[in-house]
N, CA, C and O atoms as a GROMACS GRO file, in nm:
protein
  356
    1MET      N    1  10.171   9.942  11.209
    1MET     CA    2  10.109  10.045  11.129
    1MET      C    3   9.957  10.040  11.150
    1MET      O    4   9.894   9.935  11.140
    2ALA      N    5   9.903  10.155  11.178
    2ALA     CA    6   9.760  10.166  11.205
    2ALA      C    7   9.685  10.201  11.078
    2ALA      O    8   9.736  10.272  10.992
    3LYS      N    9   9.564  10.151  11.068
    3LYS     CA   10   9.479  10.187  10.955
    3LYS      C   11   9.399  10.311  10.992
    3LYS      O   12   9.345  10.322  11.102
    4VAL      N   13   9.392  10.404  10.897
    4VAL     CA   14   9.318  10.529  10.919
    4VAL      C   15   9.225  10.554  10.801
    4VAL      O   16   9.253  10.514  10.688
    5ILE      N   17   9.115  10.622  10.829
    5ILE     CA   18   9.020  10.658  10.725
    5ILE      C   19   9.056  10.796  10.672
    5ILE      O   20   9.087  10.887  10.750
    6LYS      N   21   9.053  10.811  10.541
    6LYS     CA   22   9.087  10.940  10.478
    6LYS      C   23   8.975  10.979  10.383
    6LYS      O   24   8.911  10.894  10.321
    7VAL      N   25   8.953  11.110  10.372
    7VAL     CA   26   8.858  11.163  10.274
    7VAL      C   27   8.937  11.180  10.144
    7VAL      O   28   9.005  11.280  10.124
    8GLU      N   29   8.928  11.080  10.057
    8GLU     CA   30   9.009  11.078   9.935
    8GLU      C   31   8.942  11.151   9.819
    8GLU      O   32   9.009  11.215   9.738
    9PHE      N   33   8.809  11.140   9.810
    9PHE     CA   34   8.737  11.199   9.697
    9PHE      C   35   8.622  11.287   9.747
    9PHE      O   36   8.506  11.250   9.731
   10PRO      N   37   8.651  11.402   9.809
   10PRO     CA   38   8.544  11.485   9.866
   10PRO      C   39   8.448  11.540   9.762
   10PRO      O   40   8.332  11.569   9.793
   11ASN      N   41   8.493  11.554   9.639
   11ASN     CA   42   8.406  11.606   9.533
   11ASN      C   43   8.296  11.507   9.494
   11ASN      O   44   8.199  11.547   9.429
   12LYS      N   45   8.308  11.380   9.533
   12LYS     CA   46   8.206  11.280   9.504
   12LYS      C   47   8.092  11.280   9.606
   12LYS      O   48   7.988  11.218   9.582
   13CYS      N   49   8.109  11.348   9.719
   13CYS     CA   50   8.011  11.345   9.828
   13CYS      C   51   7.876  11.398   9.780
   13CYS      O   52   7.868  11.504   9.718
   14ILE      N   53   7.768  11.322   9.810
   14ILE     CA   54   7.633  11.363   9.772
   14ILE      C   55   7.553  11.415   9.891
   14ILE      O   56   7.437  11.452   9.876
   15GLY      N   57   7.616  11.419  10.008
   15GLY     CA   58   7.552  11.476  10.126
   15GLY      C   59   7.449  11.387  10.193
   15GLY      O   60   7.363  11.438  10.265
   16CYS      N   61   7.454  11.257  10.172
   16CYS     CA   62   7.354  11.165  10.229
   16CYS      C   63   7.371  11.144  10.379
   16CYS      O   64   7.276  11.108  10.448
   17GLU      N   65   7.491  11.166  10.430
   17GLU     CA   66   7.525  11.154  10.572
   17GLU      C   67   7.513  11.011  10.627
   17GLU      O   68   7.500  10.993  10.748
   18LEU      N   69   7.516  10.910  10.540
   18LEU     CA   70   7.514  10.772  10.587
   18LEU      C   71   7.638  10.740  10.670
   18LEU      O   72   7.631  10.661  10.764
   19CYS      N   73   7.752  10.799  10.634
   19CYS     CA   74   7.875  10.778  10.709
   19CYS      C   75   7.860  10.828  10.853
   19CYS      O   76   7.908  10.764  10.947
   20ILE      N   77   7.794  10.941  10.867
   20ILE     CA   78   7.771  10.997  11.001
   20ILE      C   79   7.682  10.904  11.082
   20ILE      O   80   7.711  10.876  11.198
   21MET      N   81   7.575  10.858  11.020
   21MET     CA   82   7.481  10.770  11.091
   21MET      C   83   7.547  10.639  11.133
   21MET      O   84   7.519  10.587  11.241
   22GLU      N   85   7.635  10.585  11.048
   22GLU     CA   86   7.705  10.461  11.084
   22GLU      C   87   7.801  10.485  11.200
   22GLU      O   88   7.809  10.403  11.292
   23ALA      N   89   7.874  10.595  11.198
   23ALA     CA   90   7.965  10.626  11.309
   23ALA      C   91   7.886  10.647  11.438
   23ALA      O   92   7.927  10.600  11.544
   24GLN      N   93   7.775  10.718  11.430
   24GLN     CA   94   7.693  10.741  11.549
   24GLN      C   95   7.633  10.610  11.601
   24GLN      O   96   7.621  10.591  11.722
   25ARG      N   97   7.595  10.520  11.509
   25ARG     CA   98   7.542  10.389  11.550
   25ARG      C   99   7.648  10.311  11.626
   25ARG      O  100   7.618  10.249  11.728
   26GLN      N  101   7.772  10.315  11.578
   26GLN     CA  102   7.880  10.244  11.646
   26GLN      C  103   7.908  10.304  11.784
   26GLN      O  104   7.946  10.232  11.876
   27LEU      N  105   7.889  10.434  11.797
   27LEU     CA  106   7.909  10.501  11.926
   27LEU      C  107   7.787  10.489  12.016
   27LEU      O  108   7.791  10.528  12.133
   28GLN      N  109   7.678  10.435  11.962
   28GLN     CA  110   7.550  10.422  12.032
   28GLN      C  111   7.497  10.558  12.077
   28GLN      O  112   7.453  10.576  12.190
   29ILE      N  113   7.504  10.654  11.983
   29ILE     CA  114   7.454  10.790  12.008
   29ILE      C  115   7.345  10.819  11.906
   29ILE      O  116   7.363  10.798  11.786
   30VAL      N  117   7.231  10.869  11.955
   30VAL     CA  118   7.122  10.909  11.867
   30VAL      C  119   7.137  11.058  11.839
   30VAL      O  120   7.150  11.137  11.933
   31GLY      N  121   7.134  11.097  11.713
   31GLY     CA  122   7.145  11.238  11.677
   31GLY      C  123   7.285  11.272  11.629
   31GLY      O  124   7.373  11.187  11.620
   32LEU      N  125   7.303  11.399  11.598
   32LEU     CA  126   7.430  11.445  11.541
   32LEU      C  127   7.524  11.508  11.643
   32LEU      O  128   7.636  11.546  11.608
   33GLU      N  129   7.482  11.519  11.767
   33GLU     CA  130   7.564  11.579  11.872
   33GLU      C  131   7.691  11.497  11.892
   33GLU      O  132   7.685  11.377  11.918
   34GLY      N  133   7.805  11.562  11.881
   34GLY     CA  134   7.933  11.495  11.902
   34GLY      C  135   7.975  11.404  11.788
   34GLY      O  136   8.057  11.315  11.808
   35ALA      N  137   7.922  11.425  11.669
   35ALA     CA  138   7.955  11.341  11.553
   35ALA      C  139   8.103  11.354  11.518
   35ALA      O  140   8.159  11.463  11.521
   36LEU      N  141   8.164  11.241  11.483
   36LEU     CA  142   8.305  11.240  11.447
   36LEU      C  143   8.328  11.269  11.299
   36LEU      O  144   8.441  11.291  11.257
   37ILE      N  145   8.220  11.268  11.221
   37ILE     CA  146   8.226  11.308  11.080
   37ILE      C  147   8.127  11.422  11.063
   37ILE      O  148   8.016  11.417  11.115
   38ARG      N  149   8.168  11.523  10.990
   38ARG     CA  150   8.078  11.635  10.961
   38ARG      C  151   8.072  11.655  10.810
   38ARG      O  152   8.175  11.657  10.743
   39VAL      N  153   7.951  11.669  10.759
   39VAL     CA  154   7.931  11.697  10.617
   39VAL      C  155   7.871  11.837  10.610
   39VAL      O  156   7.759  11.860  10.654
   40LEU      N  157   7.948  11.929  10.553
   40LEU     CA  158   7.906  12.069  10.544
   40LEU      C  159   7.870  12.103  10.401
   40LEU      O  160   7.938  12.062  10.307
   41ARG      N  161   7.762  12.177  10.385
   41ARG     CA  162   7.713  12.213  10.252
   41ARG      C  163   7.768  12.349  10.211
   41ARG      O  164   7.765  12.444  10.290
   42ASN      N  165   7.817  12.358  10.088
   42ASN     CA  166   7.866  12.483  10.031
   42ASN      C  167   7.794  12.506   9.899
   42ASN      O  168   7.769  12.412   9.824
   43LYS      N  169   7.760  12.631   9.872
   43LYS     CA  170   7.707  12.663   9.740
   43LYS      C  171   7.824  12.672   9.643
   43LYS      O  172   7.933  12.716   9.680
   44THR      N  173   7.801  12.629   9.521
   44THR     CA  174   7.907  12.636   9.421
   44THR      C  175   7.923  12.779   9.372
   44THR      O  176   7.834  12.861   9.388
   45ASP      N  177   8.037  12.806   9.312
   45ASP     CA  178   8.065  12.940   9.260
   45ASP      C  179   7.967  12.981   9.151
   45ASP      O  180   7.934  13.099   9.136
   46LYS      N  181   7.921  12.884   9.077
   46LYS     CA  182   7.829  12.912   8.966
   46LYS      C  183   7.686  12.936   9.015
   46LYS      O  184   7.602  12.981   8.938
   47GLY      N  185   7.660  12.905   9.140
   47GLY     CA  186   7.526  12.923   9.195
   47GLY      C  187   7.430  12.810   9.160
   47GLY      O  188   7.314  12.813   9.200
   48VAL      N  189   7.478  12.712   9.087
   48VAL     CA  190   7.394  12.598   9.048
   48VAL      C  191   7.443  12.476   9.124
   48VAL      O  192   7.560  12.440   9.117
   49GLY      N  193   7.352  12.412   9.195
   49GLY     CA  194   7.387  12.290   9.267
   49GLY      C  195   7.458  12.316   9.398
   49GLY      O  196   7.472  12.430   9.443
   50LEU      N  197   7.502  12.208   9.459
   50LEU     CA  198   7.570  12.213   9.588
   50LEU      C  199   7.697  12.131   9.581
   50LEU      O  200   7.710  12.039   9.500
   51GLU      N  201   7.790  12.166   9.666
   51GLU     CA  202   7.904  12.079   9.689
   51GLU      C  203   7.917  12.061   9.839
   51GLU      O  204   7.870  12.144   9.917
   52PHE      N  205   7.980  11.953   9.878
   52PHE     CA  206   7.989  11.919  10.019
   52PHE      C  207   8.134  11.908  10.062
   52PHE      O  208   8.220  11.865   9.986
   53HIS      N  209   8.159  11.949  10.185
   53HIS     CA  210   8.292  11.942  10.246
   53HIS      C  211   8.282  11.843  10.361
   53HIS      O  212   8.194  11.856  10.446
   54VAL      N  213   8.371  11.745  10.365
   54VAL     CA  214   8.366  11.640  10.466
   54VAL      C  215   8.484  11.658  10.561
   54VAL      O  216   8.599  11.665  10.518
   55GLU      N  217   8.453  11.665  10.692
   55GLU     CA  218   8.556  11.674  10.795
   55GLU      C  219   8.551  11.548  10.880
   55GLU      O  220   8.444  11.501  10.917
   56VAL      N  221   8.668  11.494  10.911
   56VAL     CA  222   8.677  11.371  10.989
   56VAL      C  223   8.762  11.395  11.113
   56VAL      O  224   8.876  11.442  11.103
   57ASP      N  225   8.707  11.363  11.229
   57ASP     CA  226   8.780  11.372  11.355
   57ASP      C  227   8.873  11.249  11.364
   57ASP      O  228   8.828  11.138  11.337
   58PRO      N  229   8.999  11.266  11.401
   58PRO     CA  230   9.092  11.153  11.409
   58PRO      C  231   9.047  11.042  11.505
   58PRO      O  232   9.091  10.928  11.491
   59ARG      N  233   8.962  11.074  11.601
   59ARG     CA  234   8.914  10.972  11.694
   59ARG      C  235   8.830  10.865  11.625
   59ARG      O  236   8.805  10.759  11.683
   60ILE      N  237   8.786  10.891  11.503
   60ILE     CA  238   8.703  10.795  11.431
   60ILE      C  239   8.778  10.667  11.400
   60ILE      O  240   8.717  10.562  11.379
   61ASN      N  241   8.910  10.673  11.398
   61ASN     CA  242   8.990  10.556  11.365
   61ASN      C  243   8.983  10.447  11.470
   61ASN      O  244   9.032  10.336  11.448
   62LYS      N  245   8.923  10.475  11.585
   62LYS     CA  246   8.902  10.374  11.688
   62LYS      C  247   8.777  10.291  11.660
   62LYS      O  248   8.755  10.188  11.724
   63LEU      N  249   8.694  10.335  11.564
   63LEU     CA  250   8.572  10.264  11.528
   63LEU      C  251   8.601  10.165  11.415
   63LEU      O  252   8.715  10.151  11.372
   64ASP      N  253   8.497  10.097  11.369
   64ASP     CA  254   8.508  10.005  11.255
   64ASP      C  255   8.507  10.088  11.127
   64ASP      O  256   8.402  10.109  11.067
   65ILE      N  257   8.625  10.134  11.085
   65ILE     CA  258   8.633  10.224  10.970
   65ILE      C  259   8.603  10.152  10.839
   65ILE      O  260   8.562  10.216  10.742
   66LYS      N  261   8.621  10.022  10.835
   66LYS     CA  262   8.588   9.947  10.714
   66LYS      C  263   8.438   9.955  10.687
   66LYS      O  264   8.396   9.970  10.572
   67LYS      N  265   8.358   9.945  10.791
   67LYS     CA  266   8.212   9.954  10.778
   67LYS      C  267   8.171  10.094  10.735
   67LYS      O  268   8.081  10.110  10.651
   68ILE      N  269   8.234  10.196  10.791
   68ILE     CA  270   8.203  10.335  10.755
   68ILE      C  271   8.239  10.360  10.608
   68ILE      O  272   8.163  10.425  10.536
   69THR      N  273   8.354  10.310  10.565
   69THR     CA  274   8.396  10.327  10.426
   69THR      C  275   8.301  10.256  10.330
   69THR      O  276   8.268  10.310  10.224
   70SER      N  277   8.258  10.136  10.367
   70SER     CA  278   8.174  10.058  10.276
   70SER      C  279   8.031  10.111  10.266
   70SER      O  280   7.963  10.084  10.167
   71ILE      N  281   7.983  10.184  10.366
   71ILE     CA  282   7.845  10.233  10.363
   71ILE      C  283   7.829  10.354  10.272
   71ILE      O  284   7.716  10.388  10.234
   72CYS      N  285   7.937  10.420  10.238
   72CYS     CA  286   7.931  10.541  10.155
   72CYS      C  287   7.898  10.503  10.010
   72CYS      O  288   7.977  10.434   9.946
   73PRO      N  289   7.783  10.548   9.957
   73PRO     CA  290   7.746  10.511   9.820
   73PRO      C  291   7.831  10.580   9.713
   73PRO      O  292   7.836  10.534   9.598
   74ALA      N  293   7.898  10.688   9.749
   74ALA     CA  294   7.976  10.764   9.651
   74ALA      C  295   8.125  10.728   9.653
   74ALA      O  296   8.199  10.773   9.566
   75GLY      N  297   8.169  10.651   9.750
   75GLY     CA  298   8.310  10.612   9.757
   75GLY      C  299   8.402  10.727   9.793
   75GLY      O  300   8.510  10.742   9.734
   76VAL      N  301   8.361  10.808   9.889
   76VAL     CA  302   8.438  10.926   9.930
   76VAL      C  303   8.562  10.888  10.011
   76VAL      O  304   8.665  10.955  10.002
   77PHE      N  305   8.553  10.782  10.090
   77PHE     CA  306   8.658  10.746  10.185
   77PHE      C  307   8.747  10.634  10.135
   77PHE      O  308   8.705  10.550  10.055
   78THR      N  309   8.871  10.634  10.183
   78THR     CA  310   8.963  10.522  10.164
   78THR      C  311   9.027  10.491  10.298
   78THR      O  312   9.029  10.574  10.389
   79ILE      N  313   9.079  10.371  10.309
   79ILE     CA  314   9.153  10.331  10.429
   79ILE      C  315   9.299  10.317  10.388
   79ILE      O  316   9.331  10.250  10.291
   80SER      N  317   9.386  10.382  10.464
   80SER     CA  318   9.529  10.373  10.433
   80SER      C  319   9.607  10.339  10.559
   80SER      O  320   9.558  10.352  10.671
   81GLU      N  321   9.728  10.295  10.537
   81GLU     CA  322   9.818  10.260  10.647
   81GLU      C  323   9.893  10.386  10.690
   81GLU      O  324   9.941  10.462  10.606
   82GLU      N  325   9.901  10.406  10.818
   82GLU     CA  326   9.976  10.520  10.871
   82GLU      C  327  10.083  10.469  10.965
   82GLU      O  328  10.055  10.392  11.057
   83GLU      N  329  10.204  10.513  10.941
   83GLU     CA  330  10.314  10.473  11.029
   83GLU      C  331  10.300  10.544  11.162
   83GLU      O  332  10.271  10.664  11.166
   84SER      N  333  10.320  10.472  11.269
   84SER     CA  334  10.316  10.536  11.400
   84SER      C  335  10.458  10.578  11.437
   84SER      O  336  10.552  10.501  11.426
   85SER      N  337  10.470  10.702  11.481
   85SER     CA  338  10.600  10.752  11.523
   85SER      C  339  10.603  10.754  11.676
   85SER      O  340  10.504  10.721  11.741
   86GLU      N  341  10.714  10.792  11.731
   86GLU     CA  342  10.724  10.796  11.876
   86GLU      C  343  10.634  10.904  11.936
   86GLU      O  344  10.598  10.897  12.053
   87PHE      N  345  10.598  11.005  11.856
   87PHE     CA  346  10.512  11.112  11.904
   87PHE      C  347  10.365  11.084  11.882
   87PHE      O  348  10.280  11.144  11.948
   88ASN      N  349  10.333  10.994  11.791
   88ASN     CA  350  10.194  10.968  11.754
   88ASN      C  351  10.158  10.824  11.789
   88ASN      O  352  10.144  10.740  11.700
   89GLN      N  353  10.143  10.795  11.916
   89GLN     CA  354  10.112  10.659  11.957
   89GLN      C  355   9.980  10.652  12.024
   89GLN      O  356   9.938  10.544  12.066
   0.00000   0.00000   0.00000
């Protein structure tokens, strides 16, 4: 069983992008080009404040996901076990 990172609490995201910077550091890439995590900003329906939408590329699971999860100050991510099937190896 493989460990995978999941966006468990997207409503907690504060938009700091520390998760992105940690993933890019592990990939040894400077900048946001080709980032495996994307944090997108949305205006709320009420027009007050912001909310953020977090997208995660499945390739991120090849990195140190424990470090990415622990760097998030808001606790947006969790690590879970995923069963591998014959089609998903």
